[in-house]
C-alpha positions in Angstrom: -21.6 -22.8 -11.7 -23.3 -19.4 -12.0 -22.7 -17.1 -14.9 -20.9 -14.7 -12.7 -18.5 -17.3 -11.3 -18.0 -18.8 -14.7 -17.0 -15.3 -16.1 -14.7 -14.7 -13.1 -13.0 -18.1 -13.7 -12.4 -17.4 -17.4 -11.1 -13.9 -16.5 -8.5 -15.4 -14.1 -7.5 -18.0 -16.7 -6.9 -15.1 -19.1 -4.7 -13.3 -16.6 -2.6 -16.5 -16.2 -1.9 -16.9 -19.9 1.6 -15.3 -19.6 2.6 -17.2 -16.5 4.1 -20.3 -18.1 6.7 -18.1 -19.9 8.3 -17.1 -16.7 11.9 -18.3 -16.5 12.7 -20.9 -13.8 14.3 -19.5 -10.7 17.5 -20.9 -9.2 15.7 -20.7 -5.8 13.5 -23.7 -5.4 11.1 -22.0 -3.1 10.1 -19.4 -5.8 9.3 -22.2 -8.2 7.3 -24.1 -5.6 5.4 -20.9 -4.6 4.5 -20.2 -8.2 3.1 -23.6 -8.8 1.1 -23.5 -5.6 -0.3 -20.1 -6.4 -1.4 -21.1 -9.9 -3.3 -24.0 -8.3 -5.0 -21.6 -5.8 -6.0 -19.1 -8.6 -7.7 -22.1 -10.3 -9.9 -22.5 -7.2 -10.5 -18.9 -6.1 -12.7 -16.3 -7.8 -12.6 -12.6 -8.1 -14.5 -11.0 -5.2 -17.8 -9.2 -5.9 -20.0 -6.9 -3.9 -21.7 -10.0 -2.5 -18.5 -10.7 -0.5 -18.7 -8.8 2.8 -15.1 -7.5 2.6 -15.8 -6.1 -0.9 -19.4 -5.0 -0.6 -18.5 -1.3 -1.3 -16.0 -2.0 -4.1 -17.3 -3.2 -7.4 -14.5 -4.7 -9.5 -16.6 -5.3 -12.6 -14.9 -2.5 -14.5 -11.6 -4.3 -13.9 -12.9 -7.7 -15.0 -14.3 -6.3 -18.2 -10.8 -5.5 -19.4 -7.9 -7.7 -20.6 -4.4 -7.3 -19.1 -1.2 -9.2 -19.7 2.2 -8.9 -18.1 5.1 -7.3 -20.0 7.8 -9.8 -20.7 10.1 -7.5 -22.9 11.8 -4.8 -20.8 10.9 -1.3 -21.9 13.8 1.1 -22.2 12.9 4.3 -20.2 14.8 7.5 -20.7 16.4 8.4 -17.3 15.4 12.0 -17.8 11.7 10.9 -17.8 11.9 9.4 -14.3 14.3 12.0 -12.8 11.3 13.9 -11.3 10.4 10.9 -9.2 13.8 10.6 -7.6 14.1 11.2 -3.9 17.2 13.3 -3.1 17.7 11.9 0.4 17.8 8.2 -0.8 21.2 6.8 -1.7 19.7 3.4 -2.6 16.9 3.0 -5.2 15.4 0.0 -6.9 13.4 0.8 -10.0 10.9 -1.6 -11.7 9.3 -0.7 -15.0 6.0 -2.5 -15.6 7.1 -5.0 -13.0 10.6 -5.7 -14.4 13.7 -4.7 -12.6 15.5 -1.9 -14.4 19.2 -2.0 -13.1 20.2 0.9 -15.4 17.7 3.2 -13.4 18.6 1.8 -10.0 21.4 2.6 -7.7 22.7 1.0 -4.5 25.0 2.7 -2.1 28.4 0.9 -2.2 29.2 1.6 1.4 25.9 0.6 2.8 25.6 -2.4 5.1 22.0 -2.9 3.9 21.0 -5.5 1.4 19.1 -3.8 -1.4 18.6 -6.0 -4.4 16.4 -7.6 -6.9 14.7 -10.6 -5.3 15.4 -12.8 -8.2 19.1 -12.0 -8.5 19.7 -12.1 -4.8 18.0 -15.5 -4.2 21.2 -17.6 -3.9 23.0 -15.2 -1.6 20.1 -14.7 0.7 18.2 -17.9 0.4 17.8 -18.4 4.2 16.1 -15.0 4.7 13.9 -15.5 1.6 12.9 -19.0 2.8 12.0 -17.7 6.2 9.9 -14.8 5.2 8.8 -14.9 1.5 5.0 -15.7 1.3 5.0 -16.5 5.1 3.2 -13.3 6.0 0.8 -12.5 3.1 -0.9 -15.8 2.6 -2.5 -16.6 -0.7 -4.7 -19.6 0.0 -7.8 -17.4 0.3 -6.7 -14.2 -1.4 -7.0 -14.4 -5.2 -4.9 -11.2 -5.8 -2.1 -12.3 -3.5 -2.2 -15.7 -5.4 -2.0 -14.0 -8.7 1.0 -11.9 -7.6 2.8 -15.0 -6.3 2.0 -16.9 -9.5 4.1 -14.3 -11.4 6.8 -14.0 -8.7 10.1 -13.2 -10.3 11.6 -9.7 -10.0 10.9 -8.0 -6.7 12.5 -5.7 -4.1 14.5 -7.3 -1.3 15.7 -5.1 1.6 17.5 -6.7 4.6 18.7 -4.5 7.4 21.4 -6.3 9.4 21.4 -6.5 13.2 22.0 -3.2 15.1 22.3 -1.3 11.8 20.5 2.1 11.5 20.2 3.3 7.9 20.7 7.0 7.8 19.1 7.4 4.3 15.8 6.1 3.1 15.5 3.2 0.6 13.4 4.1 -2.4 11.4 1.4 -4.1 10.0 2.9 -7.3 7.5 1.1 -9.5 6.8 2.8 -12.9 3.9 2.0 -15.3 4.5 2.7 -18.9 2.3 0.6 -21.1 -1.4 0.5 -21.8 -3.1 -2.9 -21.0 -0.1 -4.1 -18.9 -0.5 -6.1 -15.7 2.4 -5.8 -13.3 2.9 -7.7 -10.1 5.3 -5.7 -7.8 6.7 -7.7 -4.8 8.5 -6.3 -1.8 10.2 -8.1 1.1 11.6 -6.1 3.9 13.4 -7.7 6.8 14.6 -5.6 9.7 16.8 -7.7 12.0 17.2 -7.1 15.8 17.9 -3.5 16.8 18.0 -2.2 13.3 16.2 0.8 11.8 15.3 1.8 8.2 12.9 4.1 6.2 11.3 2.5 3.2 9.5 4.5 0.5 7.2 2.4 -1.6 6.3 4.5 -4.6 3.9 3.8 -7.5 4.0 6.2 -10.5 3.2 6.3 -14.2 4.5 7.8 -17.4 1.1 7.5 -19.2 -2.6 7.9 -18.5 -4.0 4.8 -20.2 -5.5 1.8 -18.5 -3.2 -0.7 -16.7 -3.4 -3.0 -13.7 -1.0 -3.0 -10.7 -1.3 -5.9 -8.2 1.2 -5.5 -5.4 2.3 -7.5 -2.4 4.5 -6.3 0.4 5.8 -8.2 3.4 7.6 -6.5 6.3 9.2 -8.5 9.2 10.6 -6.7 12.2 12.7 -8.6 14.7 13.2 -7.5 18.4 13.7 -3.8 18.9 13.7 -3.1 15.1 12.2 0.2 13.7 10.7 0.6 10.3 9.3 3.8 8.9 7.2 2.8 5.9 6.0 5.5 3.5 3.7 4.3 0.7 2.6 6.6 -2.1 0.1 5.6 -4.8 0.1 8.1 -7.6 -1.1 6.0 -10.6 -2.9 7.3 -13.6 -6.5 8.2 -13.4 -7.6 5.2 -15.5 -5.5 2.6 -13.7 -6.5 -0.2 -11.4 -4.4 -0.7 -8.2 -4.8 -3.5 -5.7 -2.3 -4.1 -3.0 -1.8 -6.4 0.1 0.7 -5.6 2.8 1.4 -7.6 6.0 3.6 -6.5 8.8 4.9 -8.8 11.6 6.2 -7.1 14.8 8.5 -8.9 17.3 9.3 -7.8 20.9 9.6 -4.0 21.5 9.7 -3.3 17.7 8.0 -0.3 16.2 6.4 0.2 12.8 5.3 3.6 11.6 3.3 3.9 8.3 2.0 6.7 6.2 0.1 5.8 3.1 -1.2 8.3 0.5 -3.6 7.4 -2.3 -4.0 10.0 -5.0 -4.4 8.1 -8.3 -6.2 5.1 -10.0 -9.7 4.7 -11.1 -10.2 1.9 -8.5 -7.7 1.3 -5.8 -7.7 -1.1 -2.8 -5.1 -1.3 -0.1 -5.2 -4.1 2.5 -2.8 -3.5 5.4 -2.6 -6.1 8.2 -0.3 -5.6 11.2 0.4 -8.5 13.6 1.8 -7.6 17.0 3.3 -11.1 17.6 5.2 -10.3 20.8 5.0 -8.2 23.9 5.7 -4.4 23.8 5.2 -3.9 20.1 4.1 -0.6 18.8 2.6 0.7 15.5 1.3 4.0 14.2 -0.7 3.9 11.0 -1.7 7.0 9.2 -3.4 7.2 5.8 -4.9 9.8 3.4 -7.0 9.2 0.3 -7.6 12.3 -1.9 -9.9 11.5 -4.8 -12.2 13.2 -7.2 -14.3 12.7 -10.4 -15.5 9.0 -10.3 -12.5 7.5 -8.4 -12.9 4.8 -5.8 -10.3 4.4 -3.0 -10.8 1.5 -0.6 -8.6 1.0 2.5 -8.9 -2.0 4.7 -6.7 -2.4 7.8 -6.4 -4.8 10.7 -4.2 -4.3 13.7 -4.0 -7.7 15.5 -2.8 -7.4 19.2 -1.8 -11.0 19.8 0.4 -10.4 22.9 0.3 -8.1 26.0 1.4 -4.5 26.3 0.9 -3.6 22.7 0.3 0.0 21.5 -1.3 1.1 18.3 -2.4 4.4 16.9 -4.3 5.0 13.7 -5.6 8.1 11.9 -7.1 7.7 8.4 -8.5 10.6 6.4 -10.5 10.7 3.1 -11.2 13.7 1.0 -13.7 13.0 -1.7 -14.8 15.4 -4.4 -16.8 15.1 -7.6 -18.7 11.8 -7.6 -15.8 9.9 -5.9 -16.4 7.1 -3.4 -14.0 6.5 -0.5 -14.1 3.3 1.7 -12.4 2.7 5.0 -12.7 -0.4 7.1 -10.4 -0.5 10.1 -10.4 -3.4 12.5 -8.6 -3.6 15.9 -8.3 -7.1 17.3 -7.3 -7.8 20.9 -6.8 -11.5 21.5 -7.3 -13.4 24.7 -4.4 -12.8 27.0 -3.3 -9.6 25.3 -3.7 -7.6 28.5 -2.6 -3.9 28.8 -3.2 -3.2 25.2 -3.5 0.5 24.4 -5.1 1.2 21.0 -7.0 4.0 19.3 -8.4 4.5 15.9 -9.9 7.5 14.1 -11.5 7.8 10.7 -12.2 11.3 9.5 -13.8 12.0 6.2 -14.4 15.2 4.2 -17.0 15.4 1.4 -16.5 18.3 -1.0 -19.6 17.8 -3.2 -23.1 16.4 -2.8 -22.3 13.5 -5.1 -19.2 12.3 -3.2 -19.7 9.7 -0.6 -17.8 7.6 1.9 -18.4 4.3 3.7 -16.5 4.0 6.9 -16.5 1.1 9.3 -14.2 1.2 12.4 -14.3 -2.1 14.3 -13.2 -3.4 17.7 -12.9 -7.1 18.6 -11.8 -7.3 22.2 -11.2 -10.6 24.0 -9.2 -9.3 27.0 -10.5 -7.3 30.0 -7.6 -5.1 31.0 -7.2 -2.9 27.9 -7.7 0.7 26.7 -9.2 0.8 23.3 -11.1 3.6 21.5 -12.4 4.3 18.0 -14.4 6.9 16.2 -15.5 8.1 12.8 -16.7 11.4 11.4 -18.1 12.3 8.0 -19.0 15.8 7.0 -18.4 18.9 4.9 -16.3 21.9 5.5 -17.1 23.9 8.6 -19.3 26.9 7.4 -18.1 29.0 10.3 -14.5 28.4 9.4 -15.2 29.3 5.8 -17.0 32.5 7.0 -14.1 33.4 9.2 -11.6 33.2 6.4 -13.8 35.1 3.9 -14.3 37.8 6.5 -10.5 38.2 6.5 -10.4 38.9 2.8 -10.1 35.4 1.2 -12.5 34.5 -1.6 -15.0 31.7 -0.9 -13.0 29.3 -3.2 -9.7 30.2 -1.6 -11.1 29.7 1.9 -12.5 26.3 1.0 -9.3 25.2 -0.7 -7.2 26.3 2.3 -9.3 24.4 4.7 -9.3 21.3 2.5 -5.6 21.4 2.2 -5.1 21.8 6.0 -7.4 18.7 6.5 -5.1 16.5 4.4 -1.8 18.2 5.3 -2.1 16.8 8.9 -1.2 13.3 7.4 1.4 14.6 4.9 3.2 16.4 7.7 3.9 13.0 9.4 6.2 11.9 6.5 9.8 11.9 7.6 11.4 12.4 4.1 11.5 16.1 3.5 11.6 16.2 -0.3 8.7 13.7 -0.6 6.7 15.6 2.0 7.1 18.9 0.1 6.1 17.2 -3.2 3.0 15.7 -1.7 2.1 19.1 0.0 2.2 20.7 -3.5 0.2 17.8 -5.0 -2.5 18.0 -2.4 -2.7 21.7 -2.7 -3.0 21.5 -6.5 -5.6 18.7 -6.3 -7.7 20.5 -3.8 -7.8 23.6 -5.9 -9.0 21.5 -8.9 -11.9 19.9 -7.0 -15.3 21.2 -8.1 
């Protein structure tokens, strides 16, 4: 075994030190999944830049640090998290360092939705959990998904019953509070036939020290279901954030996603959407706004497995300082998936000479009656646009800030939750004015 692989193995062993202290779950599947995941972690290694899918993302700063999960719940003052509340949401699940915090959570009593801690809801919803948990995000070849599953205990479970349309969004709030903590957030969202729901998956922090978040989200849409998924990553500047999300679409279902990455020293988001039946649709939009020496890596795959699928994707990166943005977007059209209509666009803005971006849009088409397009642009602010604004009385800095804000605001404007959209608009404006 090479020195690198030996070091990676010992690092993973160290991460697993706290796993045996997990309490047994009354749901047999959870216990089985944990045991299987621990076995896989023992076989897998931490990816390096020698791995094709990770060649632009060096995880060595993460593997040089030691992290352990928090087993004693931390009491958080409700006033400290009030600023993260979303006014439109009448159901909210809060997790502090990966542990469910019922005193900070609330669930609408008159709602038909199931919004509950996965561990506590296991007995009442065993059939749904058995059918979907770890069925979409596989961990056999994914070390971070395996680690998350090895620590599977608390998590967010949202089930939308058949033909139910939720008027208010469901807020899943994950709060980091402790230095050196590793948390393993887990979300399972099941939208049954004809249902509709908006999910806000939100990662925040109360401190700026180093910590590690390793998240897994699984979303299953039945026939004609609609899910609006808003994901916001606003971790501290020294944090590490790695996340896997898998979405499965049934006949005539629609998935709409907006993901925004603002924080973390190194972040990686893998989003995979499977159109598993005819007539499925998805719209995936993303924004990474980073500066200093941040690295934000987004990998997506839209898999058109059946005919008459539609997908749209727009991903934007704004990089300042010496930041590094990565985007790898793949569209797959399988044999027989005729009449697929898919488009993908990667647009990237570099604010400084030291900032850089690696973008790789991909098409893999195995059907002949399709309409697919992709494109990528990387550049700086338009000098003519800057000149136009300065000629109208704006300073050079103000003109550049306004144009940078407008570039990112196109994605923010697609968020359907008004209060969150307004907060993000202010955050993007403030961050663009701080870029050197």
